[in-house]
N, C-alpha and C positions, 0 to 999 in steps of 0.2 A: 350725675347725668350720663345716661345710657352712652355706650359707644357705639359709632356709626359703622353701619356693615361695609365693607370693602368692597368698591365699586371697579376699582381700575383693575386691569387683568393683572395676574401674578404668573411671571414666566420662572419657570422651573429648572435650574441647573444644578449640576454635579458640584460636589462640596468635597470629595475626595477622590482619589484614583482608584479606577476600575481593577481590580486583578487581571494580569493578564492570563491566568490560568481558568478565569471563569469564561475566555473566548478559545473557541476551537472552531478551526478551519471558516476565517472570517467572511470568507468570499465564496463559500460553498464550492470550490473548487475540486474539492478533495472528494467529499462523498457523492456529490452530482455529476462528477466527470471521470477522476481517477479511478474512483472504487467501482465504478459501473463498466469500465473499460477492463479492469482486471479482473471483474465478477466473470467476464466472457474467455479471457484469455487463460487465467488459471483458476477455471470454476471447482468450488470446494476446496480449493487450497487456499486460505484466508491467512490474514497474519499474525491471527489467533489461531491458528491449528497448525504449527510446526512441527507434530511429531506423528509419524505413521501408525504406530504402536496404538496409541488412541483408538483407531478406526478399527481394529480389531478388538481391543478391548472390551469398548463399551457395549456391541453386540454379545460378548461373551459374558457380560453382565446381566443382559435381559436373559440370555440361555440360562445362565446358572441362577440366579433367581426362580426362572420359570421351572428348573430340575430340582433345586436344592432345597427351595424356601417357600414356594406360593401354595396357598392352601393350608400351611400349619398354623396353630395356635399362635406363636411370636411371630410371625411371617411383616416384613415391614411392607409397605405400598412399593410398587416398582421404582420409582423415582429414588425415595430414600434408600430400598436396597441397593441402587446404582450409587449413591453417593458414598453409602460406608464403605461398599467395596473400592471404591476410589480411593478415601482415605487410608485403607490398606495398601493398596497399591501405590500410593506414594510413599508409606513409610517402607515397604518393601524395598521399592528401588535404593532409597537411603539407605538401609541395612545391609543391602547386598553391598554397596560401594562403602561401607564403614562411615557413615555421617557425612556422603557428598551425594549429590543428585546424579542423575546420568547426565553422562557427556551430551553436551548438544543444546542443555539447556530444556526449559518448555515444559517441566514436572511439577504439575498445578501443586500449589501448597507446600513446595521444597524447602521455604524459609522455615516456616514454624515447624515443619516435620523434622528438620534439621535440630531446632532447639530442644525439641521434645527428646530425639535420638542422644542429644548431648548428655543431656541430663542422666543418663544410664540405664535407665528401665527396663527391665528385663522381659515384662509382658505390656500388652497393648490393649486396653479394654474398649473397644471402640463404641461401644453401647452408650459410654459416659464420657469418652475424651472429645477435649473440644475441637471442632471443626479445625481443620490445618487452613483450609480457604474458604472465603466466603462465596465465591464465585466457582463452584466446582468446573472443573473441565467438560463435563455435560453441557453445561450453558453453552461453553464453546464448540463443542464438537457435533452437538447434535443436528443442526441442521445441514453442515456437511454431510455427515452419516446417513441422513435422509434421502438427500441428493443425488448420494451415490448410489440409491438403491437398495441400501442394506435394512430396511423396514418396508412393510407392505403398505404401499400409501400411494394414491393417485394425485395428491396434492402437492405441489413446489413450496419450498421452504426458502424465506428470504437468503441469498446468499450474501452475508454481510461480514464485514471486519468488525463489528461489535456484537457484544454479549448481547443477547435480546430476552424477554419475559416468553415462556411458551405458554400464554392460559388458552391457546387453542389445541393444544397437545394433551389429548387423554394417556397418560402414560400405563395406565391399567387395561388399555384397549391394544397398546402396543404388539405387532407382532412382528419377528424377523421374517425378510423375505427367504426365499431359497439359498441366494447370493449371500445375505447375514448370515444365515444358520449355516451354512459352507464354513465362514470365516470365523465365528464362536467355535465352532466344534474344534477348527485347526487349532485356535488358541486352547481350547480344553486338554487337547493332547500332551499338554506339556505343563498347562497349570492345574487342570481339573482336578488331579489327583495326589496334589500335594495338600498337606495339612490346611493349610491357610483358606484354602476354597472351602474346605467342611468347617472350619472353627468360624469363619467370617458369616456362615450362614447359619450357623448354631442361635440359640438363645442366648446364650453368653457372649459371643461376639467378641472373644478373647483369644489372642494370637500371642505365643513367643515371638521374639527378636529373632531366633534363630528360625524358626519356620517362615517366617515373614521374608527375612534373607534368602530363603531359598528360592520362594516365590519372585522375586526380583532377578533372581538369578536365570530363571526361565521365561519371566514374561516380561522384564523391565522395558522400558524405551530403548536404550543404546543397545539390548541385547539382540535385538530384531535383525542389525547389519551381520549378525555371526550367521555363520552358514548351518544349515539343519532347521533353521525357526520355519515350521512348518505353514505359518500363515504369510510369510514373505512372497511368496513366490503368487500368492493369487492377489494379497496387496499390489504389487507390482502389474499384475495385471488389470487390476481397478484403475489405480491411477493413470494408467497408459491405454485405458480404454479399450481393452482387448476381451472384454468381457459384454454382455448385451444387456444394454441399460433398460430397463421398466420405466422409471422415471425421467423423464426428459425435461430439459430447459425449453421455455416457451419458442426461442428460435432453432431447436434442435441442432445446434452447431455447437454449443460451450464444449461437451464431455472432449470430442476431436480435437478441439481449439487448446486446452487442457495438455490433451497427449502432444501436440505438436508442438506446445512450447517446453513443456518435459524433454522432447527429443532436442529443441533448440539448443537449452541449457546443457545438457549432456554434450552434443556437437562443441559448443562453445569452451566447456571443460577441455575438453579434447586439445582444442586449439591454443588455449591459454596456458595450458600445464606445458605445453613444447618452449615456451618464452618464458616460463616460472611467472607468468601473472596471476594474478588472485583474481578469482570468480566473486565478485560482488556487484552490487547495483552499479557501480560506477564502471566498471568492467563491461556489463551486462547493456548498460547505456550506450556507450560508447560503440559497442559493436553493431548494434540494430540500429543506433541512429546515425553516426559518423561510417561504419563499416570500418573502422579500426579503433586500436586499443593501445593507450601511449602512457610510458611514464617518464621518468629521468634517464631511464636507462635503454629502454627499447621502446619500437612502436612495429607494432604488429596489425598488418593489413588481413583482416576478417574475410574468409571465403565462406559464405553461407551457400550449403547445398541448395539444387534445386528444388529438392522435395521441401526444403522449410523456407523459402523465398515469402511465401504466401505470409505465415505466422511471423517471419522476421519484420515484414511492414507492414503489419497490425501493430505488434510490439513499438516501431517507427511511429506510426499512429500515435500511440500513447505517449510517446515521449515528447511530440509537438505538443499535446495538452500539457505536459508536464512542466516543460521551461516556460511555456506561456504561463501557466500558474504560477511557478517559483517569481518571473516578472510583476505579475498582480499583486502577490502577499508582499514581495518587496516593496512595491509602492506603497502598499498598506502600513506595512511598517514602518516606513520612513513619513507618510502624513502623520501617524499617529505620535510618530515622537516626536516631530515638529512643532505639531499642535500642543503637546504636552509640555513642552518648555514655554509655551507662550499663554499658559493659564487661561483663567474665561475669557480673556480678550479675542482669543481665537485669530484666524487670518482667512483672509480670502482666498482661493483657488489662485486669482492672476497674481496676487503678491508671492506666493509661494513657486508658482511658476518662473516668475521673473528672474528667480536665483540661478535659470540655467546659463543668465546672461554673465555671470559672475566670474572673472579671469581666474579665479581659482579651479572652476568646473574644467574650463580649458585646458589650464595647467595639468590638470590632475590626468585627464582624459587623454591626453597628449602622451604622457608616462604611461597609463596603463594600457591603451590601445599600440602604443609603440608608432606612433602617427604624431606630422607635426600640422597640429588643428591654428586656423588662423582667424581671427576676429571672434565674433561671439558663438558660443554653440548652439544656443536658442535661436540662432536665425539659420542654422544649417538645415540641412534634411537628410532625413534617413538615406537617400539616394546618394548625395553628395559624401557623405561620412563614411558608408560601407563601401562607396567605390576604393576608398583608401585600402581597402581589405581583400581588393579585385572583384568584386562583384561588379556586375554591367551596370553604368547608369541608365538614367528613362524610366518609361512606365514599369511599373510591377507587371510583369507579363512572365509566361514558361520561361522564356529564354533568359530572362535575368534570376528568375529564380533556379532554374539549374545550373547558371553559375556560382551559385552561393555554395554547391557541394566540393567543387574543388578550390575555390578560394577561401574557405573558411572550414578546416579541418578540425579535430579534438585538440585542445589543450593552446589551441594559436591564441592571441589576444581578442579577438572578435567572437569566440567560438561560443557556444550555448553554456556547455559545463564550464569554461572559465569564468564568464560572466556571473553564473549562479555561484559558484565557489566565493567570488568576491561579495555577492550580495549576504551569502550566510554568513561570510565572515564579521560582518558588521562594522569592518572598519571605517567603511562610509557613511554610516547610519545617521549621524548626525550631521553632515556636511552637507552642501548643495550637489556635490557629485551622488551623493547616494539617489537623488531624485533620476539623475543622467542614465545610470547603469541599468536600472528595470526598464528603462523604455530603451536602451539600446537592444537587451536581450528580447523583448517581446518585438522589436523591428525585427531582427536579425529571423528570429524563430518562426514569424509569419510570412518572413520573405521566402524563406526555406520552404515552407509550406504550400505556398502560391501554385507549385506543379502539380502538386495531388489534388487539390481542391474540386476538380471535376471527375475525380476517376472512383471507381467502387469503394477503394480505400476511403478516399476523403466521403463519401456518400456513408459509409460504415461509421466514420469518426461522427458525424454530424446526426447519425443514428441514436448516440445518448441524449440528444435533445430533441427527440421525435416526439411530438404529442400523440401521435398512434402508439407510443409505448406507454403514454402515461405521465410524458415529462412536460417541462414546461421551460421551452427557448428561450423565454425572458430572463430566467435565473439560471439556467443552466448553459454557463459560460464556457464553450468550446472552440477551438480553432475557425471552423468554418462560419459560427454565426458572429464571431468577434470581427473575421475579414469583411463580412458581410456589413457589418454595421459599420467599420471603419469607411467602405467603398462609399458607402450611403452618404455618412457623414462629409467625405471629403472629395464629393463628386467623383468617384472613380480612381483617385491619386493622391491616395493619403502618404504613399512613398515620396512625394516629392512637396509634402507641406513642410513646415519649418517645426522643429522640434517643439516650440511654445506654443503652437497650435494644436498638435498632437497630444500632446500631455496635458493639456488644460480639459480634453474633450473625454480621455482616458482616466484621468484620475475623478472626473464628476460622475461619467456614466458607469465605468468598468469597477471603481475602487468605492466610493461614495453612496452612488446611489446602489452599486451591488449589495453594500456590507447593510447599508439600510432597511433593503427587501429583504435579505437572509435573516436579519433582526426580527424582523414580522414575522417570517416564516417559519423560523425557529423560536418559539416561545420561551424557550429555556437557556436560549444564548444572550449574553449580555453586549448591549449597542455600543460600541466606544467611539463614536461621531454623533454628533448635535450639529445638526445644519440651521443656520438662521441666516438664511442669504443676505446679502453674498458672501457670510462668513461661516465658518466650519471651525468648530470647537472639538476639542478631544483631551477630558484629563485623564486619560488612560496611558498605560504603557502596555507596548507589545512589538517584541523584536523575534517571535519565530517565524521560520518557515516552515510549514510542515507538509510540503510536498514531499513524499517518497512512495517507493514502490516497495510496500509493505509485503505484498504477497511474495515477490522473490525468494527472500529469505527462507521462507518457510518450505518453497519449492525447492531449494539446495538442501534444506536439514529433511525434507523428506527424502529426497536422491539418497541422501547419506544414509538414512535408515534402512533403505531398502538395499544396501549394500552395492550400490552403483557408482558412488563417489565416496571418496577420502580425501583426507587432508594431511599432508605433511609437516613436520617441524616449523617450517617455516610459513604456514600457513597459505600454502598453494596447494590447491584441488587437483586430483588425479581422477580418472577414470579409474575401477577396479577389473581385475582380470574379466569380471563378470560383466562389469560396466560397459567393457570394450567390445565383448561378443553381442550385449545386448543391443549398443548400439548400432552396431554392424546388420544384425539379424533384423533390428525394425526399417532403418533406415532403405532394407534392400528390398522391403516389402511393397509390395502396388496395392495402396490401401484406397480402396474407392469411395470411402465414405467421409475422405478428408475433403476441406474447401480450397479450391485451386483460387 
């Protein structure tokens, strides 16, 4: 007897855990927010372009290929010619440092080059040698090199923190601009006369280790910081926008923004070094967001010079988005962890939010925030809770917002950086307190932001989601859009609604729906949530908070490469003598094209 066809609906469910490594930026807050802001503030300095020497080495590869190889019977195409020179460059740096990469890292392919060098070979046959890296530095640096105006082109390349394919770029038609040619010739003054440059362009492509070491000595990554490097001064001028850029970004302001950001980093380095504070992301964020930097031993009140008020405020807008994003990613991580423990049965949002009423939440928060909480936390309001930190009660307006600044300073219990550190520690990830902490971080951040909402800086921040720039305000979550959404949902007063009401809405709109939308938007991304109203199911595991200021480290390393910053044995950064002179000179200038 034939089997009857299936007529009832078949509900598909996961049967295994979704690996966390399959999910990156689950709410789109990084690439659709932080990356766009950082792209303007540190234009052409991305998280994957941390070494200044590559910005002169790549133009030199083009110049050297055209001078020594193009048109000859054994010639490679330009792209392959650049890659084989890069292979030699990596091994040259390793050979010069006797088996170690250049200090400061960022040497592409260094791990495999170290392995090859350790085997004791005396000659490198690059024609047949296995490539040290599947993704050469060219793929990471090309867009930045183009956008800095080193090639002749009228088109703008994506300013991305990710390596991308360059299918629309015809390498054989590439031509150095006057600026790029000048930079390439300066590098060639030291490296072009060496045997390696001639050998790598020859038919044999064979170089001795001794010759490669000489090439690394004169053209390596960290050697740029030494006095006498003829390409260093021009690279400084390029990064600090002291040259005429023919290739401009759409808004015509990102080159000056980069200049101001680099000057701000130098100025903060100067102030931090006096108190022996480290120049890192935590210190930078504290300086521009709280106006102070603190540790267990000291607290430094940062003084931003008038010339840098504009750029420091824009970086403050960056960190408004950063802290809000950490809160949302913290909520997402907590939600997936909770649902993962419940298996295919899932849970309703209401049942999850009801956990805010647990006595343990009140007890833990009283200890964490150093306050005496009474009753249910879930029935409290953000206004009532934050009043315990000295923030004015009442409707959230500019007066209340401005009271956050003196009331909540860095590393205090209610401070955004303190809450971020707690969320990242995962200490409360599997408890109900792990739901409350991100919500408090979101509320404090948006309350502090309120005073900027109608300013030019608030509008600049909102531009990240502006449709006229091709953005999607339904998906691009930035503080101006979130505050607008909360205001509409809670009749203009989300600040005085209960934590349970607020959390229910935030989880549905800015976590669950946002993740679903991003999973549809990015088809290569796995979705960790399955909504079967009123329940939500997740068999996944996710405990990463991915929000960082990835370009800051690259900017600090580039300033080090340019001989303006140096680090002592205690990892404290100081301005070099040249750095002090350079900063004083540039700060004294009246720069008419900087944005005020």
